[in-house]
N, C-alpha and C positions, 0 to 999 in steps of 0.2 A: 670934539679930534679933529684936528686941521691936515689929516691926508687922505689921500685920494688914488685906490690904487689902480695901475693902469692896467689895460688888456684883458685873461683872463685869469686875474691876480685877486685874492680877495683879503682881509684881514681880519682874523679870529681873536674874542677874548678866552683865553680857556675855562672854563668852569670848574672850579676846585672841587676835587674828592674831598666826602664824608672822614672823619680823623676819628673817627671811634666804630667798629664793628658792629654786626646786630644782635652781638649779647654783651657791647657795653664796653668793649677792651679801646682802651684809645692806641692808635698804632702814632709812632712817633717818628720826628721826621725824617728822621734815617733810611726809616724803612720803606717813607711814599714814594710815588715813584711820579712824575708826572700826568696830567690827567689827560687824556686821549679827548677829550669832549669839549666844543667849544659852541657857542654864540658867534654869526658873523655880525660888524658892525660896521663895515665895508666891503663892495663888492666892483668890482672895475666893471665897460661899460661890454665887453663880450672878446672872444679870440675873434684874429683878425685872420683871412682865409689867404693862399696866394692872388684870387682875383680883387683882394680889396674888399668883401663880405663878413659884416663882422654876425659872428655866428654869439646871437645869446645865452650869457649863463642861465644852468641848469637850477642853481642854488640863489638864495634875495637874503639882504639885508632880513637879520632877527630869527635866518633858521638856524636850528644846532645841532652839528653837523658832527661825525668820528673821523679823524685821520690818524694818520702813522703814529709811530711814536717818534722817528725821526722827522717828520713832516714840517717843513717850513723854515721859515727864516726870525729867530728871535727877531724883534725890535721893540725899546721902551721911545712911547710918546709920552709926553708930560707927567710921568713918572712911573706912568703904567704901563705892562708889557704885554705885548700884542705876537702874534703868530701873523706873519706876511708868508703865504703859501698861493701855489696855484690851484686852479679848481680840478685838477686833474689828483689833488693831492687828498683831497678828499671822499672819503670810503664811504660815507651815506650821510644820511639826513635823519633823525631823528622826529617823525611823527609823533605828536601830541595827542 
């Protein structure tokens, strides 16, 4: 990917949810909601303060994160869809 986010922005690739339930029922596309979990594939350098210092991000490339339903801006790069959002939009990091 040829995109580098600036400041405290990150680029997230959504993780697709399961298409079947635990009991084996298939969920139709019309009933699915957009996933609220993804993997960070690019991150900026950090947030700049008023005095010019750069505060590093708490998240890093490769982290699996949770975000709000309407967080970020959808972008399309090389035919793939991603979300660009600020670090503040991340609700939490999923620990493995």
